[in-house]
C-alpha positions in Angstrom: 26.1 17.0 -44.6 27.8 15.9 -41.5 25.7 18.3 -39.4 22.5 16.8 -40.9 23.6 13.3 -40.2 24.6 14.2 -36.7 21.3 15.8 -35.8 19.1 13.1 -37.4 19.5 10.6 -34.5 18.6 13.3 -32.0 15.4 14.1 -33.8 14.5 10.4 -34.0 15.3 10.0 -30.3 13.2 13.0 -29.3 10.3 11.8 -31.5 10.5 8.4 -29.9 10.5 9.8 -26.4 7.5 12.0 -27.1 5.7 9.1 -28.7 6.5 6.9 -25.7 5.3 9.4 -23.2 2.0 9.8 -25.2 1.7 6.0 -25.4 2.3 5.5 -21.6 0.4 8.5 -20.2 -2.2 9.2 -22.8 -4.7 6.4 -22.1 -4.8 6.9 -18.3 -5.0 10.7 -18.7 -7.9 10.3 -21.1 -9.6 7.9 -18.7 -9.3 10.4 -15.8 -10.6 13.2 -18.0 -13.6 11.1 -19.0 -14.3 10.2 -15.4 -14.0 13.9 -14.3 -16.4 15.0 -17.0 -18.9 12.3 -16.1 -18.5 13.1 -12.4 -19.2 16.8 -13.0 -22.3 16.1 -15.1 -23.7 13.8 -12.4 -22.9 16.3 -9.7 -24.5 19.2 -11.5 -27.7 17.2 -12.0 -27.7 15.5 -8.7 -26.2 17.9 -6.1 -27.4 15.7 -3.2 -25.5 12.6 -4.5 -22.1 14.0 -5.5 -20.4 17.4 -5.0 -18.9 19.1 -8.0 -15.1 19.0 -8.4 -14.8 22.7 -7.9 -16.7 22.4 -4.6 -14.3 19.7 -3.5 -11.4 21.9 -4.5 -12.9 24.9 -2.6 -13.3 22.8 0.5 -9.6 21.8 0.4 -8.5 25.4 -0.2 -10.8 26.9 2.4 -9.4 25.0 5.4 -6.1 23.3 4.5 -5.0 23.2 8.1 -7.9 20.9 9.1 -7.1 18.4 6.2 -3.4 18.5 6.9 -3.8 17.8 10.6 -6.1 14.8 9.9 -3.8 13.6 7.1 -0.9 13.5 9.5 -2.9 11.4 12.0 -3.7 8.9 9.3 -0.1 8.9 8.1 1.0 8.2 11.7 -1.4 5.2 11.8 -0.1 3.9 8.5 3.6 4.3 9.4 3.4 2.8 12.9 0.6 0.2 12.4 1.5 -1.0 8.9 5.2 -0.8 9.7 4.7 -3.1 12.7 2.5 -5.5 10.7 4.9 -5.7 7.9 7.9 -6.4 10.1 6.0 -9.0 12.2 4.8 -10.7 9.0 8.3 -10.9 7.6 9.9 -12.1 10.8 7.2 -14.8 11.3 7.7 -15.9 7.7 11.5 -16.3 8.4 10.7 -18.4 11.5 8.3 -20.5 9.5 10.7 -21.1 6.7 13.5 -22.1 9.1 11.4 -24.1 11.6 8.4 -25.9 10.0 7.1 -26.7 13.5 6.4 -23.0 13.9 4.2 -23.0 10.8 2.2 -26.0 12.0 1.7 -24.5 15.4 0.8 -20.9 14.4 -0.7 -20.9 10.9 -4.2 -22.2 12.0 -4.5 -19.4 14.5 -3.4 -16.8 12.0 -6.0 -18.0 9.5 -8.7 -17.8 12.1 -7.7 -14.2 12.9 -7.4 -13.2 9.2 -10.9 -14.6 8.3 -12.4 -12.7 11.3 -13.8 -9.3 10.0 -11.6 -6.5 11.3 -14.7 -4.4 11.9 -15.8 -6.9 14.5 -12.4 -7.0 16.1 -12.0 -3.2 16.5 -14.5 -2.6 19.3 -13.0 -5.5 21.3 -9.6 -3.9 20.9 -10.9 -0.6 22.2 -12.2 -2.4 25.3 -8.9 -4.2 25.8 -6.5 -1.3 25.0 -8.5 1.9 25.7 -9.5 4.8 23.6 -6.1 5.9 22.4 -4.2 5.2 19.2 -3.1 1.7 20.0 -6.3 -0.1 18.8 -6.0 1.8 15.5 -2.4 0.7 15.1 -3.4 -2.9 15.8 -6.2 -2.8 13.2 -3.9 -1.3 10.6 -1.2 -3.8 11.3 -3.6 -6.8 11.1 -4.8 -5.7 7.6 -1.3 -5.8 6.2 0.1 -8.7 8.2 -1.3 -11.6 6.3 -0.4 -10.6 2.7 3.1 -9.8 3.9 3.4 -13.1 5.7 2.2 -15.2 2.7 4.3 -13.5 0.1 7.5 -13.5 2.3 7.0 -17.1 3.1 6.6 -18.0 -0.6 9.8 -16.1 -1.4 11.9 -17.7 1.3 10.9 -21.1 0.1 11.3 -20.4 -3.6 15.1 -21.1 -3.6 17.1 -22.3 -6.6 17.8 -25.9 -5.7 21.1 -26.0 -7.6 22.3 -22.9 -5.8 21.2 -24.4 -2.5 23.2 -27.6 -3.3 26.3 -25.5 -4.0 25.9 -23.8 -0.6 25.6 -27.1 1.2 28.6 -28.5 -0.7 30.6 -25.6 0.6 29.4 -26.4 4.1 27.6 -23.0 4.4 25.9 -22.4 7.7 22.1 -21.9 8.0 22.8 -18.2 8.6 25.0 -17.9 5.5 22.4 -19.7 3.4 19.7 -17.3 4.6 21.8 -14.2 4.3 23.3 -14.9 0.9 20.6 -17.0 -0.8 17.2 -17.0 0.7 17.0 -13.3 1.7 18.1 -11.8 -1.7 16.0 -14.3 -3.5 12.8 -13.5 -1.6 13.0 -9.7 -2.2 10.8 -9.7 -5.3 8.2 -11.6 -3.3 8.6 -9.2 -0.4 8.0 -6.2 -2.7 5.0 -8.0 -4.2 3.6 -8.3 -0.7 4.4 -4.7 0.0 2.6 -3.7 -3.2 -0.5 -5.3 -1.8 0.1 -4.1 1.8 0.6 -0.4 1.1 -2.9 0.3 -0.3 -4.4 -2.0 2.4 -2.6 0.0 5.1 -4.5 3.2 4.0 -7.7 1.2 4.0 -7.0 -0.3 7.4 -6.2 3.1 8.9 -9.5 4.5 7.6 -11.5 1.5 8.8 -9.8 1.8 12.2 -10.9 5.4 12.4 -14.4 4.5 11.3 -15.0 1.8 13.9 -12.5 2.3 16.8 -14.1 4.7 19.2 -11.9 7.3 20.9 -9.8 10.1 19.4 -11.8 11.7 16.6 -8.9 12.5 14.3 -7.7 11.2 11.0 -9.2 11.3 7.5 -11.5 8.3 8.2 -13.0 10.1 11.2 -13.4 13.3 9.1 -15.3 11.2 6.5 -17.6 9.9 9.2 -18.3 13.2 10.8 -18.8 15.0 7.5 -21.1 12.3 6.2 -23.2 12.5 9.3 -23.6 16.2 8.7 -24.4 15.6 5.0 -21.3 17.7 4.1 -20.5 16.1 0.7 -17.5 18.4 -0.2 -15.6 17.6 3.0 -16.5 13.9 2.7 -15.2 13.5 -0.8 -12.2 15.8 -0.2 -11.2 13.5 2.6 -11.7 10.4 0.4 -9.6 12.1 -2.3 -6.8 12.6 0.1 -6.9 9.0 1.2 -6.7 8.0 -2.4 -3.8 10.3 -3.0 -2.0 8.9 0.0 -2.4 5.4 -1.3 -1.1 6.4 -4.7 1.9 8.1 -3.2 2.8 5.1 -1.1 2.5 2.8 -4.1 4.6 5.2 -6.3 7.3 5.5 -3.7 7.4 1.7 -3.4 7.8 1.3 -7.1 10.7 3.7 -7.1 12.3 1.9 -4.2 11.9 -1.4 -5.9 13.4 -0.1 -9.2 16.5 1.0 -7.3 17.0 -2.0 -5.1 15.8 -4.8 -7.4 17.4 -3.6 -10.7 18.5 -7.2 -11.3 14.9 -8.5 -11.3 13.4 -8.3 -14.8 9.8 -8.8 -13.8 7.5 -8.8 -10.7 7.1 -12.0 -8.8 3.8 -12.7 -7.2 3.7 -15.0 -4.3 2.0 -18.3 -5.0 
């Protein structure tokens, strides 16, 4: 009897775990299966519109070195360009939150830059900085800069007034208020900005490779070259790798947020 009672909770727990996995992963898995089946049907009946999934897989398997080399170039643009844009956006948000005159002086210029299509800026950057990687870094950084700035600024200003009054009562310095109150409190907003910026970083790197002349490397350049040659398997294999890169970045960000912001019960979206 005692053995039966002891094993009952384990069975219930296991059943609950399996049911939870099916509930969490079943609907998206079913959606991907349906999309894959529809894709295959359209590709078989319209071979000049879409390649079949096995053709895309064969393209990836036939020349993995080519895809890997171009993927590394795109990753380099994302890491350097987006990293610089994220850091600059956060630091400028700190300056704006501490010195309102900075926001009044700089924000109109930032808005003008952000509403200017990046496709129009890229050729001018090539003229200014040459045909190397720098214009691509700048384009990628510009794409992620604004969402990072806006979300960080909202987080730095979203301070608990009661806690701020306590700090002021204790005669805390501006640095102590920033370090112990504003910075920890803005982290959910920062991660909300990063959640927007990470996919945009991949988009920005691909767009930079599309429009910034010079070194023909990266998945975006591979898409352009393959599309010009009507090579649909290479085109869509490159697009698939860009999608996987974006999903990987978002997944890593979610894991990092879960470890660092365990005290935050829900996501905070900058407003």
